[in-house]
C-alpha positions in Angstrom: 7.4 25.4 24.1 8.3 26.0 27.8 6.7 26.1 31.2 7.2 27.9 34.4 5.7 28.6 37.8 5.7 31.7 40.0 6.2 32.0 43.8 3.8 33.7 46.0 0.4 35.3 45.2 1.3 37.7 42.6 1.1 35.9 39.3 1.1 32.6 37.3 2.8 32.7 33.9 1.5 30.4 31.2 3.8 30.2 28.1 1.9 29.7 24.9 3.1 28.3 21.6 4.6 31.1 19.6 6.2 32.7 22.5 3.4 34.9 23.8 2.3 34.9 27.4 -0.2 36.6 29.7 -0.2 37.4 33.4 -2.9 35.4 35.2 -2.7 37.4 38.5 -6.0 39.1 38.0 -7.9 35.8 37.6 -7.2 34.4 41.1 -7.3 35.2 44.7 -3.8 35.4 46.2 -4.4 32.3 48.3 -5.0 30.2 45.2 -1.5 30.7 43.9 0.8 29.6 46.8 3.8 27.4 45.7 3.6 23.8 47.0 6.2 21.1 46.6 3.6 18.4 46.9 1.5 19.0 43.8 2.5 20.1 40.3 0.5 19.8 37.1 1.9 20.0 33.6 -0.6 20.2 30.8 0.3 19.8 27.1 -2.3 20.9 24.6 -2.5 19.7 21.0 -5.0 19.9 18.1 -7.4 17.0 17.7 -10.3 18.6 15.9 -8.6 19.7 12.6 -8.6 23.5 13.1 -6.1 25.2 10.9 -5.0 27.8 13.4 -4.6 25.3 16.3 -1.3 25.4 18.1 0.4 23.6 21.0 0.6 25.0 24.4 2.4 24.1 27.6 1.6 25.5 31.1 2.9 24.7 34.5 1.3 25.8 37.8 1.7 25.2 41.5 -1.8 24.7 42.8 -2.2 23.2 46.2 -4.4 26.1 47.3 -6.5 26.3 44.2 -10.2 25.5 44.7 -10.8 25.6 40.9 -8.6 24.9 37.9 -8.1 27.3 35.0 -9.5 27.3 31.5 -7.4 29.5 29.2 -8.6 30.9 26.0 -5.7 31.0 23.6 -5.5 34.0 21.2 -2.9 35.2 18.7 -1.9 37.8 21.3 -1.8 35.7 24.4 -3.7 33.5 26.9 -6.8 34.8 28.6 -8.0 32.9 31.7 -11.6 31.9 32.2 -13.0 30.2 35.3 -14.4 26.7 34.9 -15.6 24.0 37.2 -13.2 21.2 36.5 -11.6 18.9 39.0 -8.7 16.5 38.4 -8.2 13.8 40.9 -5.5 11.1 40.9 -6.4 9.0 37.8 -4.0 7.2 35.4 -6.7 7.0 32.6 -9.5 9.5 32.5 -12.7 8.8 30.5 -12.9 10.0 27.0 -15.5 12.6 27.7 -15.6 16.0 26.0 -16.6 19.4 27.1 -17.0 20.7 23.5 -16.0 19.7 20.0 -12.6 21.3 20.7 -11.8 20.2 24.2 -11.4 16.4 24.6 -9.5 14.6 27.3 -7.1 12.2 25.7 -4.9 10.8 28.5 -3.5 11.3 32.0 -0.3 9.3 32.5 1.1 8.8 36.0 4.8 9.5 35.5 7.2 11.1 37.9 8.6 14.3 36.5 12.4 14.7 36.5 13.4 16.9 39.3 9.7 17.3 40.3 7.4 15.9 43.0 6.9 12.1 43.0 3.1 12.6 42.6 3.3 14.9 39.5 1.0 14.0 36.7 1.0 14.7 32.9 -2.4 15.4 31.4 -2.8 15.7 27.6 -5.9 17.8 26.8 -7.2 18.6 23.3 -7.3 22.2 22.3 -7.9 24.3 19.2 -9.1 27.7 18.1 -10.8 29.3 15.1 -11.9 32.6 13.7 -15.2 33.6 15.1 -17.9 34.8 12.6 -17.9 38.5 12.0 -14.8 38.9 14.0 -11.1 39.1 13.3 -10.1 37.6 16.6 -9.0 34.0 16.9 -10.2 32.0 19.9 -10.0 28.5 21.2 -9.7 26.2 24.2 -6.8 25.2 26.3 -7.6 23.4 29.6 -5.2 23.6 32.6 -6.2 21.1 35.3 -4.9 21.3 38.9 -3.5 18.1 40.3 -4.9 16.8 43.6 -2.3 14.9 45.7 -2.7 11.1 45.9 -5.2 9.8 48.4 -4.2 8.7 51.8 -2.4 5.4 52.4 -4.7 2.4 52.0 -7.0 4.0 49.4 -7.0 3.0 45.8 -5.8 5.8 43.6 -6.9 4.2 40.4 -10.6 4.6 41.5 -10.4 8.4 41.1 -11.5 9.9 37.9 -11.9 13.2 36.0 -15.2 15.0 36.7 -16.7 17.8 34.7 -19.6 20.0 35.6 -19.6 23.0 33.3 -17.4 24.8 30.9 -18.3 28.3 29.6 -17.6 28.9 25.9 -15.5 31.8 25.1 -17.3 33.0 22.0 -21.0 32.6 21.2 -21.6 30.2 18.4 -18.0 28.8 18.6 -19.2 25.2 18.6 -20.9 25.7 15.3 -17.7 26.9 13.6 -16.1 23.5 14.0 -18.7 21.2 12.4 -19.1 23.6 9.4 -15.4 23.7 8.7 -15.1 19.9 9.1 -18.1 19.4 6.7 -16.6 21.8 4.2 -13.3 19.9 4.3 -15.1 16.6 4.0 -17.0 17.8 0.9 -13.7 19.1 -0.6 -12.1 15.7 0.0 -15.0 13.8 -1.5 -15.0 16.1 -4.6 -11.4 15.0 -5.3 -12.2 11.3 -5.2 -13.7 9.0 -7.8 -17.2 9.1 -6.3 -18.6 12.3 -7.9 -18.1 10.7 -11.3 -19.7 7.5 -10.1 -22.7 9.4 -8.7 -23.1 11.4 -11.9 -23.1 8.4 -14.1 -25.6 6.4 -12.0 -27.8 9.4 -11.7 -27.7 10.1 -15.4 -28.7 6.5 -16.2 -31.8 6.6 -14.0 -32.8 10.1 -15.1 -32.5 9.2 -18.8 -34.5 6.0 -18.1 -37.3 8.0 -16.3 -37.4 10.6 -19.1 -37.6 7.8 -21.7 -40.5 6.1 -20.0 -42.4 9.4 -19.6 -41.8 10.3 -23.3 -43.0 6.9 -24.4 -46.2 7.2 -22.5 -47.0 10.7 -23.6 -46.1 10.7 -27.3 -46.0 7.1 -28.5 -48.8 5.1 -26.9 -52.0 5.4 -29.1 -54.4 5.6 -26.2 -57.1 8.3 -25.9 -56.3 11.1 -23.5 -52.6 10.4 -23.3 -51.5 14.0 -23.8 -54.3 15.4 -21.7 -53.6 13.0 -18.9 -49.8 13.6 -18.9 -50.0 17.4 -19.4 -48.2 19.5 -16.8 -51.4 20.5 -14.9 -52.7 16.9 -14.3 -52.4 14.9 -11.1 -50.3 12.3 -12.9 -47.7 14.8 -14.1 -47.5 16.4 -10.6 -47.1 13.0 -9.0 -44.6 11.9 -11.6 -42.5 15.0 -11.0 -42.7 14.9 -7.2 -41.7 11.3 -7.0 -38.9 11.9 -9.6 -37.4 14.5 -7.2 -38.0 12.3 -4.2 -36.4 9.3 -5.9 -33.2 11.3 -6.7 -32.8 12.5 -3.1 -33.6 9.1 -1.6 -31.3 7.4 -4.0 -28.4 9.7 -3.0 -29.2 9.4 0.7 -29.4 5.6 0.7 -26.2 5.4 -1.5 -24.3 7.5 1.1 -25.6 5.4 3.9 -24.6 2.1 2.2 -21.2 3.4 1.2 -20.3 5.5 4.2 -17.9 2.8 5.5 -16.1 2.8 2.2 -15.6 6.6 2.2 -14.3 6.4 5.8 -12.0 3.6 4.9 -10.6 5.6 2.0 -9.7 8.4 4.4 -8.3 6.0 7.1 -7.6 2.6 5.7 -5.9 1.3 8.9 -9.0 1.8 11.0 -11.2 -0.8 9.2 -11.1 -4.5 8.7 -9.9 -5.2 5.1 -12.1 -8.3 4.8 -15.2 -6.3 5.7 -14.3 -3.5 3.3 -13.5 -5.9 0.5 -16.9 -7.6 0.9 -18.7 -4.3 0.9 -16.9 -2.9 -2.2 -17.6 -6.1 -4.1 -21.3 -5.7 -3.3 -21.5 -2.1 -4.4 -23.0 -2.9 -7.9 -25.5 -5.2 -6.4 -26.6 -2.8 -3.6 -26.8 0.1 -6.1 -29.0 -1.9 -8.5 -31.2 -3.1 -5.6 -31.6 0.5 -4.4 -32.6 1.6 -7.9 -35.0 -1.4 -8.3 -36.7 -0.6 -5.0 -37.2 3.1 -6.0 -38.5 2.1 -9.4 -40.9 -0.5 -7.8 -42.3 2.2 -5.5 -42.7 4.5 -8.5 -44.6 1.8 -10.4 -47.0 1.3 -7.6 -47.6 5.1 -7.2 -48.1 5.8 -10.9 -50.2 2.7 -11.5 -52.5 3.8 -8.6 -52.8 7.3 -10.0 -53.4 6.1 -13.5 -56.1 3.7 -12.3 -58.2 6.7 -11.3 -58.6 7.5 -15.0 -58.9 4.1 -16.6 -57.8 0.5 -16.2 -56.2 0.5 -19.6 -54.0 3.4 -18.6 -53.1 1.7 -15.3 -52.0 -1.5 -17.2 -50.1 0.6 -19.8 -48.3 2.6 -17.1 -47.5 -0.5 -15.1 -46.0 -2.5 -18.0 -44.1 0.4 -19.4 -42.6 1.4 -16.1 -41.7 -2.2 -15.1 -39.9 -2.8 -18.4 -38.2 0.5 -18.2 -37.2 0.0 -14.6 -35.8 -3.4 -15.4 -33.6 -2.1 -18.2 -32.4 0.8 -16.0 -31.6 -1.5 -13.1 -29.6 -3.8 -15.3 -27.8 -0.9 -16.9 -27.1 0.5 -13.4 -25.6 -2.7 -12.3 -23.3 -2.9 -15.3 -22.3 0.8 -15.0 -21.6 0.5 -11.3 -19.5 -2.6 -11.8 -17.3 -0.8 -14.2 -17.1 2.5 -12.3 -16.2 0.9 -9.0 -13.2 -0.9 -10.4 -10.6 1.5 -9.1 -11.9 1.3 -5.6 -12.3 -2.5 -5.9 -8.7 -2.9 -7.1 -7.5 -1.0 -4.1 -9.7 -3.0 -1.7 -8.5 -6.3 -3.2 -4.8 -5.5 -3.0 -4.6 -7.3 0.3 -5.9 -10.7 1.3 -6.9 -13.8 -0.6 -9.8 -13.7 -3.1 -12.6 -16.2 -3.0 -15.0 -16.4 -5.9 -18.3 -14.8 -5.1 -21.8 -15.9 -6.3 -22.9 -12.2 -6.7 -21.5 -11.5 -10.2 -20.1 -14.5 -12.1 -19.6 -14.2 -15.8 -22.7 -16.2 -16.6 -24.8 -13.7 -14.6 -23.3 -10.7 -16.5 -23.9 -12.4 -19.9 -27.5 -13.2 -18.9 -28.1 -9.7 -17.7 -26.7 -8.4 -21.0 -29.1 -10.6 -23.0 -32.1 -9.5 -20.9 -31.1 -5.9 -21.4 -30.4 -6.0 -25.1 -32.9 -8.5 -26.3 -35.4 -9.8 -23.9 -36.9 -6.6 -22.7 -37.2 -4.7 -26.0 -38.6 -7.8 -27.8 -41.0 -8.5 -25.0 -42.2 -4.9 -25.3 -42.8 -5.2 -29.0 -44.7 -8.5 -28.6 -46.9 -7.0 -25.9 -47.7 -4.0 -28.1 -48.7 -6.3 -31.0 -50.7 -8.6 -28.8 -52.5 -5.6 -27.2 -53.3 -4.1 -30.5 -54.7 -7.4 -31.7 -57.0 -7.4 -28.7 -58.1 -3.8 -29.6 -56.5 -2.6 -26.4 -55.2 0.6 -27.9 -57.2 3.2 -29.9 -56.6 3.5 -33.6 -55.2 1.1 -36.2 -51.9 -0.8 -36.4 -50.4 2.2 -38.2 -50.8 4.3 -35.1 -48.6 1.8 -33.2 -45.7 2.1 -35.6 -43.9 5.0 -33.7 -44.0 2.9 -30.5 -42.6 -0.2 -32.3 -39.9 1.9 -34.0 -39.0 3.4 -30.6 -38.7 0.0 -29.0 -36.6 -1.3 -31.9 -34.3 1.7 -31.6 -34.1 1.1 -27.9 -33.1 -2.5 -28.6 -30.4 -1.3 -30.9 -29.1 1.4 -28.5 -29.2 -0.8 -25.4 -27.8 -3.7 -27.4 -24.8 -1.5 -28.3 -24.3 -0.2 -24.7 -24.9 -3.6 -23.1 -22.6 -5.4 -25.5 -19.9 -2.7 -25.0 -20.1 -2.8 -21.2 -20.1 -6.6 -21.2 -17.2 -6.8 -23.7 -15.2 -4.3 -21.8 -15.7 -6.2 -18.5 -13.9 -9.1 -20.1 -11.6 -7.4 -22.6 -10.1 -4.9 -20.2 -8.8 -7.4 -17.7 -7.7 -9.8 -20.4 -5.7 -7.0 -22.1 -4.1 -6.1 -18.8 -3.3 -9.7 -18.2 -1.8 -10.0 -21.7 0.4 -7.0 -21.1 1.6 -8.4 -17.8 2.5 -11.8 -19.5 4.5 -9.9 -22.1 6.3 -8.1 -19.2 7.1 -11.4 -17.6 8.5 -12.7 -20.9 10.9 -9.7 -20.9 12.1 -10.7 -17.5 10.1 -8.3 -15.3 9.0 -10.5 -12.4 7.6 -7.5 -10.4 4.6 -7.4 -12.7 1.1 -7.7 -11.2 -2.4 -7.1 -12.4 -5.3 -5.3 -10.6 -8.1 -7.5 -9.3 -11.4 -5.9 -10.4 -14.0 -8.2 -8.8 -14.6 -11.7 -7.5 -15.9 -13.3 -10.7 -14.0 -15.9 -12.7 -11.8 -13.2 -14.2 -11.0 -11.9 -10.7 -10.0 -15.4 -9.7 -7.7 -15.6 -12.8 -6.2 -12.2 -11.9 -5.6 -13.3 -8.3 -4.1 -16.5 -9.6 -1.7 -14.6 -11.8 -0.6 -12.4 -9.0 -0.1 -15.5 -6.8 1.9 -17.2 -9.5 4.1 -14.1 -9.8 4.8 -14.1 -6.1 5.9 -17.7 -6.5 8.2 -16.8 -9.4 9.6 -13.9 -7.4 10.3 -16.3 -4.4 11.9 -18.8 -6.8 14.0 -16.0 -8.3 15.1 -14.9 -4.9 16.0 -18.4 -3.9 17.9 -18.8 -7.1 19.8 -15.5 -6.6 20.6 -16.4 -3.0 21.6 -19.9 -4.1 23.8 -18.5 -6.8 25.5 -16.2 -4.3 26.4 -19.1 -2.1 27.5 -21.7 -4.6 28.0 -19.7 -7.8 25.6 -18.8 -10.6 26.5 -21.6 -12.9 26.4 -24.3 -10.2 23.0 -23.0 -9.0 21.6 -22.9 -12.5 22.8 -26.5 -13.1 21.4 -27.7 -9.8 18.0 -26.1 -10.6 17.9 -27.5 -14.1 19.1 -31.0 -13.1 18.7 -33.4 -10.2 22.0 -33.2 -8.4 23.4 -36.5 -7.2 26.5 -37.4 -5.2 29.6 -38.2 -7.2 31.5 -36.4 -9.9 33.0 -36.6 -13.4 36.5 -36.1 -14.7 37.1 -32.7 -16.2 40.1 -30.7 -17.6 40.1 -27.5 -15.7 42.3 -24.6 -14.5 42.3 -23.7 -10.9 43.2 -20.3 -9.4 43.9 -20.0 -5.7 44.3 -16.6 -4.0 45.3 -16.1 -0.3 45.9 -13.0 1.8 49.4 -12.4 3.1 49.8 -11.8 6.8 46.1 -12.0 7.6 46.7 -13.1 11.2 48.8 -10.0 12.1 46.3 -7.8 10.3 43.4 -9.2 12.3 45.2 -8.7 15.6 45.9 -5.0 14.9 42.4 -4.0 13.8 38.8 -4.4 15.0 36.8 -7.4 13.8 34.4 -5.0 11.9 37.4 -3.5 10.1 38.8 -6.9 9.2 35.5 -8.1 7.8 35.0 -4.9 5.7 38.6 -5.2 4.3 38.1 -8.9 3.4 34.7 -8.2 1.8 36.4 -5.5 -0.4 39.2 -8.0 -1.2 36.8 -10.8 -2.2 34.6 -8.4 -4.2 37.5 -7.6 -6.5 38.5 -11.3 -6.7 35.0 -12.3 -7.7 34.8 -9.5 -10.3 38.0 -10.6 -12.0 37.1 -14.3 -12.0 33.7 -13.6 -13.5 35.1 -11.4 -16.2 37.2 -14.3 -17.4 34.4 -16.9 -17.3 35.4 -18.6 -14.1 33.4 -19.4 -11.0 34.2 -19.0 -7.3 34.0 -22.5 -5.9 34.5 -21.6 -2.3 35.8 -19.1 0.2 38.2 -20.5 2.8 38.8 -17.9 5.5 40.9 -15.3 3.8 41.4 -17.4 0.7 39.3 -18.1 -2.4 39.3 -21.0 -4.9 38.2 -20.3 -8.5 37.6 -22.9 -11.2 37.7 -22.4 -15.0 36.0 -25.2 -17.0 33.6 -26.6 -14.5 30.7 -27.2 -14.1 30.3 -25.9 -17.7 33.1 -26.7 -20.3 35.3 -23.8 -21.2 37.6 -23.6 -24.1 41.1 -22.5 -23.3 40.4 -22.7 -19.5 44.2 -22.3 -18.8 44.4 -19.1 -20.8 41.4 -17.6 -19.0 42.8 -18.5 -15.6 46.3 -17.1 -16.4 44.7 -13.8 -17.7 42.6 -13.6 -14.5 45.7 -14.1 -12.3 47.6 -11.3 -14.1 44.7 -8.8 -13.8 44.0 -9.8 -10.2 47.5 -8.7 -9.2 46.9 -5.2 -10.5 43.4 -5.0 -9.0 44.6 -5.9 -5.5 47.6 -3.5 -5.3 45.8 -0.6 -3.5 44.2 -2.7 -0.7 45.4 -2.7 2.9 47.1 -6.1 2.4 48.7 -8.1 -0.4 47.8 -11.6 -1.6 49.5 -14.5 -3.3 48.0 -16.0 -6.5 48.7 -19.5 -7.8 47.3 -21.1 -11.0 47.5 -24.7 -12.1 45.7 -26.7 -14.8 45.0 -30.4 -15.2 42.5 -33.2 -14.8 40.2 -33.1 -11.7 37.0 -34.8 -10.4 34.2 -32.2 -10.4 30.9 -33.0 -8.7 28.9 -33.1 -5.5 30.7 -34.2 -2.4 29.1 -34.8 1.0 26.1 -36.6 2.3 22.6 -37.1 0.9 21.1 -34.3 3.0 24.1 -31.9 2.8 26.6 -31.7 -0.1 28.5 -29.1 -2.1 29.9 -28.8 -5.6 33.7 -28.8 -5.7 36.7 -30.0 -7.6 39.3 -32.5 -6.3 42.6 -33.4 -7.9 46.3 -32.7 -8.3 45.6 -29.3 -10.0 43.9 -28.0 -6.9 46.8 -29.0 -4.6 49.3 -27.6 -7.0 47.6 -24.2 -7.2 47.5 -24.1 -3.4 51.3 -24.8 -3.2 52.1 -22.3 -5.9 50.1 -19.6 -3.9 52.3 -20.2 -0.8 55.4 -19.7 -3.0 53.9 -16.6 -4.6 53.6 -14.8 -1.3 57.5 -14.6 -1.2 57.9 -14.0 -5.0 58.1 -10.6 -6.6 54.8 -9.9 -8.4 53.0 -12.3 -6.0 51.7 -14.5 -9.0 53.0 -17.9 -9.9 52.0 -20.8 -12.2 53.7 -23.9 -13.6 55.3 -24.1 -17.0 52.9 -27.0 -17.9 50.0 -24.7 -17.3 51.4 -21.9 -19.5 51.9 -24.4 -22.3 48.2 -25.3 -22.2 47.2 -21.7 -22.8 46.9 -19.9 -26.1 50.0 -18.5 -27.7 49.1 -14.8 -26.9 48.8 -15.7 -23.3 52.0 -17.7 -23.3 54.0 -14.7 -24.4 52.9 -12.8 -21.3 54.7 -15.3 -19.0 58.3 -15.9 -18.3 59.8 -19.2 -17.1 61.7 -19.5 -13.8 63.6 -22.2 -12.0 62.2 -25.6 -11.1 61.4 -26.4 -7.5 59.9 -29.3 -5.6 56.5 -28.3 -4.3 55.5 -29.6 -0.9 53.8 -32.9 -1.1 55.1 -33.6 -4.6 58.1 -35.8 -5.5 58.7 -34.4 -9.0 60.1 -31.0 -9.8 57.8 -28.2 -11.0 59.1 -25.4 -13.3 57.7 -22.1 -12.2 56.5 -19.1 -14.3 55.3 -15.6 -13.6 53.9 -12.7 -15.6 56.4 -10.8 -17.7 55.0 -7.4 -16.7 55.5 -8.1 -13.1 59.1 -9.0 -13.7 59.8 -5.8 -15.6 58.1 -3.8 -13.0 60.1 -5.3 -10.3 63.3 -4.5 -12.1 62.5 -0.8 -12.0 
């Protein structure tokens, strides 16, 4: 994208996306295109209406002498100018008016342009283009507004606004192309969601219920004139069919009206309040059943009124049958909708806390199941028997058997469906919860369950997720705690109540210290020093953990490892000596060397400090001896030293890997200490 301006009166060049351009000289009078240093307008155009072929454009014009701005129609071959009556005055924020569905002012930002006039202004205007009907040409809008210099001193520039009088469309019927394309895309998007299945199931439930009621009245009720009254040519049948079609259309329309916010939320979740959407989604089954109940109630009134024109017995029969049928369909609709809406409800309930709702507690579901599967069919059977006993119907009791059998079969069928839906509303979330619990037992603390609704089960699901968040936080604290003080120390602190003080333990202590760290730090950047030390300590920790020790603390460029505390460790000296030998080979390729000292003996291990701040550590002669041996190891071939007494505490296999050296007096100790170092290091040094 680029922009340019032309001197004089010959031409103005507008550069379009894609590289094409068209001379605008024929569209203006020469006086309208004189260059001026006092006013420059830069207009960037971008798609805001969803047209596939829309592109970005940039144009730059000098326009002091222009009496009208330019509206450019952007085609695949270039930009064609069209006159329009727009006027752009000095305005930081123009109103969000629109000239057509494809030209909408978005912003005008007062910003000096680099190298340009101080009063230059950037205006972002919507544009787009589409293929016109019965034409292969692509057309669209791109608005170029001239910039009026700022008002005189003393006026308020922010009071100026964009004004629009007229804008001529480039192609007849162009405005109609946009809504049709948008509507087609919207339908395509809806078809790919869960809602078509939802609509089909709800519609099928009501259609089957209506057909069942009509069949019962026409073929099973032993009342004179039933078939004649309900034949296709009668007023009753015509009214029945007409309202049947009307109810389907009305049900779909009202459902779309009720659930339109949910559909818009699914397309743009960030634009809606989660609490409002969550509340609406949870009410979908209730609103759907109320919609169905109202339509069934209207139908009962209409059909009863029509039937009353023939006989009162027919009016009562139609009313009772339709009321019982509508009640069963309404309850079935509620249970179906509650199950079908679960995927949407689960998404809506992902965020925010859940409060139990009074709309659909478990007791209400179970009561609705009982009414659907038992109360309505049994009530129908009792009413038939009672009516026949009062000679309400024509014929004998035998003529009533088909109707009684139909009601019994309905009770069996609805009983099965109702029990299945009710059971699945409980079993499904319980199974998912059971699976999640098994995952937690296997150590997967990232497990969560979907929250279907706000009933007691939904509260349990939300409670499980909240519990898992607590476990995750506890695990994070434990992991972080373990990184600071060591895994074993952290585990023991979490399992027990740590107290100040300690206990005597036989342990082995390994001390490792970097050689020449001060000089290394002065010759390199702090970041490089930290990176090198982290790599050094990473290898130290790896070796110590492999040999069942713990890192007790880091002291600058040194580390203290303990074997045998806080948990007892058999052959602690052997593990420490093996770690020291391996550590020497692990550290050879680093940027600096380190001395390693090992000592074993009795120490006090426990929590040292104050009540509000303490740490786990070891104190004793073995710690001091390991530190002194480390200092000597820095000047000893192999860089690893221990005492003969420590070697004798290790297992025989480990003892054979060490060789005895001379005895020395360590700093701070009055008695002599015989030294030892690894055999392999000695042999290597000889070569």
